ROPARO-857059 format. One record per residue (C-alpha): residue in one letter; z, x, y. Coordinates in Angstrom, 1 decimal. Layout:
N
+---------+--------+--------+--------+
| residuo |      w |      u |      v |
+---------+--------+--------+--------+
|       A |      Z |      X |      Y |
...
+---------+--------+--------+--------+
***
This chain:
109
+---------+--------+--------+--------+
| residuo |      w |      u |      v |
+---------+--------+--------+--------+
|       M |  -97.7 |  -99.2 | -142.1 |
|       P |  -94.2 |  -98.2 | -140.8 |
|       R |  -94.4 |  -97.0 | -137.2 |
|       V |  -91.2 |  -95.4 | -135.9 |
|       K |  -90.3 |  -94.7 | -132.3 |
|       F |  -89.0 |  -91.2 | -131.6 |
|       E |  -87.6 |  -89.4 | -128.6 |
|       F |  -88.6 |  -85.8 | -127.9 |
|       Q |  -87.7 |  -83.3 | -125.2 |
|       C |  -90.4 |  -80.9 | -124.1 |
|       P |  -88.6 |  -77.5 | -124.2 |
|       V |  -88.7 |  -75.4 | -121.1 |
|       S |  -88.3 |  -72.2 | -123.2 |
|       G |  -91.5 |  -73.1 | -125.1 |
|       G |  -93.6 |  -73.5 | -122.0 |
|       G |  -92.8 |  -77.1 | -121.4 |
|       C |  -91.3 |  -79.1 | -118.6 |
|       G |  -87.9 |  -80.1 | -120.0 |
|       K |  -88.6 |  -83.9 | -119.7 |
|       F |  -87.8 |  -86.5 | -122.4 |
|       F |  -90.4 |  -88.9 | -123.7 |
|       D |  -90.9 |  -91.5 | -126.4 |
|       F |  -93.8 |  -91.9 | -128.8 |
|       I |  -94.6 |  -93.9 | -131.9 |
|       L |  -95.3 |  -92.1 | -135.2 |
|       N |  -96.8 |  -93.5 | -138.4 |
|       T |  -94.4 |  -92.1 | -140.9 |
|       S |  -96.3 |  -93.5 | -143.9 |
|       L |  -99.0 |  -90.9 | -143.7 |
|       N |  -98.2 |  -87.3 | -144.7 |
|       G |  -99.9 |  -84.6 | -142.6 |
|       G |  -99.9 |  -82.9 | -139.2 |
|       Y |  -99.5 |  -84.5 | -135.9 |
|       R | -100.1 |  -83.1 | -132.4 |
|       I |  -97.8 |  -84.8 | -129.8 |
|       H |  -98.8 |  -84.1 | -126.2 |
|       C |  -96.1 |  -84.2 | -123.5 |
|       P |  -97.3 |  -86.9 | -121.0 |
|       N |  -95.8 |  -85.0 | -118.1 |
|       C |  -97.1 |  -81.4 | -118.6 |
|       G |  -99.5 |  -81.6 | -121.5 |
|       H |  -97.5 |  -79.2 | -123.7 |
|       V |  -98.5 |  -79.8 | -127.4 |
|       H |  -95.8 |  -80.3 | -130.0 |
|       Y |  -97.0 |  -79.6 | -133.6 |
|       R |  -95.1 |  -81.6 | -136.2 |
|       T |  -95.5 |  -82.3 | -139.9 |
|       V |  -94.6 |  -85.5 | -141.8 |
|       K |  -93.8 |  -85.4 | -145.5 |
|       G |  -92.4 |  -88.4 | -147.4 |
|       G |  -91.8 |  -90.4 | -144.2 |
|       V |  -89.7 |  -87.6 | -142.5 |
|       I |  -90.6 |  -85.2 | -139.8 |
|       T |  -90.0 |  -81.7 | -141.4 |
|       E |  -89.3 |  -78.4 | -139.8 |
|       D |  -92.8 |  -77.2 | -140.9 |
|       R |  -95.2 |  -76.6 | -138.0 |
|       F |  -98.9 |  -76.1 | -138.0 |
|       T | -101.5 |  -74.8 | -135.5 |
|       N | -105.2 |  -75.2 | -134.8 |
|       T | -106.0 |  -72.1 | -136.9 |
|       P | -107.8 |  -73.2 | -140.0 |
|       N | -106.9 |  -71.6 | -143.3 |
|       K | -107.0 |  -72.6 | -146.9 |
|       D | -103.4 |  -73.8 | -146.9 |
|       S | -103.7 |  -75.6 | -143.5 |
|       I | -102.1 |  -79.1 | -143.2 |
|       F | -104.5 |  -82.0 | -142.5 |
|       L | -104.3 |  -83.1 | -138.9 |
|       Y | -103.8 |  -86.8 | -139.1 |
|       E | -103.3 |  -87.9 | -135.5 |
|       D | -103.3 |  -86.7 | -131.9 |
|       I | -100.5 |  -88.7 | -130.1 |
|       L | -100.8 |  -89.1 | -126.3 |
|       P |  -97.7 |  -91.0 | -125.1 |
|       M |  -97.7 |  -93.0 | -121.9 |
|       K |  -96.7 |  -91.2 | -118.7 |
|       S |  -94.2 |  -94.0 | -118.1 |
|       S |  -92.2 |  -92.9 | -121.1 |
|       C |  -91.2 |  -89.6 | -119.3 |
|       R |  -87.7 |  -89.3 | -117.9 |
|       D |  -85.3 |  -86.5 | -116.9 |
|       F |  -82.5 |  -87.5 | -119.3 |
|       S |  -82.1 |  -88.5 | -122.9 |
|       K |  -81.5 |  -92.2 | -123.8 |
|       E |  -78.2 |  -91.2 | -125.4 |
|       D |  -77.0 |  -89.8 | -122.0 |
|       V |  -77.5 |  -93.2 | -120.2 |
|       K |  -74.1 |  -94.8 | -119.7 |
|       D |  -73.2 |  -98.3 | -118.7 |
|       H |  -70.7 |  -99.3 | -116.1 |
|       S |  -67.8 |  -98.8 | -118.5 |
|       H |  -68.9 |  -95.3 | -119.3 |
|       S |  -69.5 |  -96.0 | -122.9 |
|       C |  -72.6 |  -94.7 | -124.7 |
|       E |  -74.1 |  -98.2 | -125.3 |
|       G |  -77.0 |  -97.3 | -123.1 |
|       F |  -78.9 |  -98.8 | -120.2 |
|       I |  -81.1 | -101.2 | -122.2 |
|       H |  -78.2 | -102.6 | -124.2 |
|       R |  -76.3 | -103.2 | -120.9 |
|       L |  -79.2 | -105.1 | -119.4 |
|       W |  -79.5 | -107.2 | -122.6 |
|       K |  -75.8 | -108.0 | -122.3 |
|       E |  -76.0 | -108.9 | -118.6 |
|       F |  -79.1 | -111.1 | -119.3 |
|       H |  -77.5 | -113.1 | -122.2 |
|       S |  -74.0 | -113.4 | -120.7 |
|       A |  -74.9 | -116.1 | -118.2 |
+---------+--------+--------+--------+
***
């Protein structure tokens, strides 16, 4: 069962808070997913087809063509942050990221 980690931003324009958060998604199952922002509770509706998150969206309104809701995802509050992981820079201002820098510091001794 391939579970993949994704990063989302809760959009301010869509009624969200603008924070970034991580969640894990089972991409082997096609269907609809509701991903709840751990900071403000805003719901992100996503559809997975063939192991890829598509641009298709779904809602709670049932109809004959509705997509099967596979999972409600409630990420941990600790995954919230004000910036994207890609924006985290190390001391040399390269885009290697904070975790990679910590790993290098830990293993350089």
